[in-house]
C-alpha positions in Angstrom: 217.2 -10.8 -3.2 218.5 -12.8 -6.1 219.9 -9.9 -7.8 222.0 -9.1 -4.5 223.3 -12.6 -4.2 224.4 -12.5 -7.7 226.2 -9.3 -7.4 228.0 -10.3 -4.1 228.9 -13.5 -5.8 230.4 -11.9 -8.8 232.3 -9.2 -6.9 233.6 -12.2 -4.9 234.5 -14.4 -7.9 236.1 -11.6 -9.8 238.2 -10.3 -6.7 239.5 -13.7 -6.1 240.5 -14.4 -9.6 242.3 -10.9 -9.9 244.0 -11.9 -6.6 245.2 -15.3 -8.1 246.5 -13.3 -11.3 248.0 -10.3 -9.5 248.5 -11.3 -6.1 249.7 -14.8 -6.1 252.5 -14.1 -3.8 250.6 -12.5 -1.2 248.0 -15.3 -1.3 250.9 -17.9 -1.0 252.3 -16.2 2.1 248.8 -15.5 3.6 247.9 -19.1 3.4 251.0 -20.7 4.0 251.2 -22.5 0.6 254.0 -22.6 -2.0 253.4 -21.0 -5.4 252.0 -23.2 -7.7 254.3 -25.1 -10.1 253.8 -24.4 -13.3 252.1 -21.0 -12.5 249.6 -21.4 -15.3 247.6 -23.4 -12.9 246.9 -20.4 -10.8 246.7 -18.4 -14.0 244.0 -20.6 -15.4 241.7 -20.6 -12.1 242.0 -16.8 -11.9 240.8 -16.3 -15.3 238.1 -19.1 -14.7 237.0 -17.1 -11.4 237.0 -14.0 -13.2 234.7 -15.4 -16.2 232.5 -17.2 -13.7 232.2 -13.6 -11.7 231.3 -11.8 -14.9 228.8 -14.3 -15.8 226.9 -13.4 -12.6 226.0 -10.1 -14.5 223.2 -12.2 -16.2 221.3 -13.0 -13.0 222.2 -9.9 -11.6 220.1 -8.1 -14.4 217.7 -10.7 -14.8 217.5 -13.3 -11.8 214.3 -15.1 -12.9 215.6 -15.6 -16.4 219.0 -16.9 -15.2 218.1 -18.9 -12.2 220.0 -21.7 -14.0 223.3 -20.2 -13.8 222.8 -19.2 -10.0 221.8 -22.8 -9.5 225.1 -24.3 -11.1 227.4 -21.5 -10.0 226.0 -21.5 -6.3 224.9 -24.3 -4.6 226.7 -26.7 -7.1 230.1 -25.3 -7.8 230.7 -23.3 -4.6 229.0 -26.0 -2.6 231.4 -28.6 -4.0 234.1 -26.1 -3.9 233.6 -25.8 -0.1 233.2 -29.3 0.4 236.6 -30.0 -1.3 238.4 -27.5 0.6 237.4 -29.3 3.9 238.2 -32.6 2.5 241.6 -31.4 1.4 242.1 -29.9 4.9 241.1 -33.3 6.6 242.6 -35.8 4.1 245.7 -34.0 3.0 246.5 -31.8 5.9 246.4 -28.5 3.8 246.8 -25.4 5.8 244.0 -24.9 8.3 243.5 -21.1 6.7 242.3 -22.8 3.5 239.0 -23.2 5.5 238.5 -19.8 5.2 237.6 -20.4 1.3 235.4 -23.4 2.2 233.7 -21.0 4.8 233.2 -18.1 2.2 232.0 -20.6 -0.8 230.1 -22.6 1.7 228.4 -19.6 2.8 227.7 -18.2 -0.7 226.3 -21.7 -1.6 223.8 -21.9 1.2 222.6 -18.3 0.7 222.0 -18.7 -3.1 220.2 -21.7 -2.1 218.1 -20.3 0.4 217.2 -17.3 -2.1 216.5 -19.8 -4.8 214.3 -21.8 -2.9 212.7 -18.6 -1.4 212.0 -17.0 -4.9 210.4 -20.1 -6.6 207.1 -19.0 -8.5 204.3 -21.0 -6.9 202.8 -23.6 -9.3 199.8 -22.4 -11.2 197.6 -25.7 -11.2 194.5 -23.9 -12.7 196.6 -22.4 -15.6 198.1 -25.8 -16.1 194.9 -27.0 -17.0 193.4 -23.9 -18.8 194.7 -24.8 -22.0 193.2 -28.2 -21.9 189.4 -29.1 -22.7 187.5 -29.6 -20.0 184.9 -32.0 -21.8 184.4 -35.2 -21.3 183.1 -38.2 -23.4 179.5 -38.7 -22.9 
């Protein structure tokens, strides 16, 4: 399940990054926002999203080893991003279309959280004490 979550999240982030770099005019019209000034802000966000998306290749190939990446980029980053979109729409009156990003990021954050929690390795209490001597002083 973690590999699937990593693949979906990676494709999602790379696609958004490419759209920010190559389809900025279309995105601005679609979401009812002006083009960013200066454009470098959108460029950097696009590069950032592509890098994060490519980073998902690590947990896609070895999800247990790269659980930390999934925690940081899923529940933490995507969860905070979803919250930021909701707050921005409520406080700054950004276009309601921005809530689509809140919904997609929030959904990926929750799905990632659920997959991470469901795939936790049970603690091996017997193995934890196996390395210690069981002898007691007389």
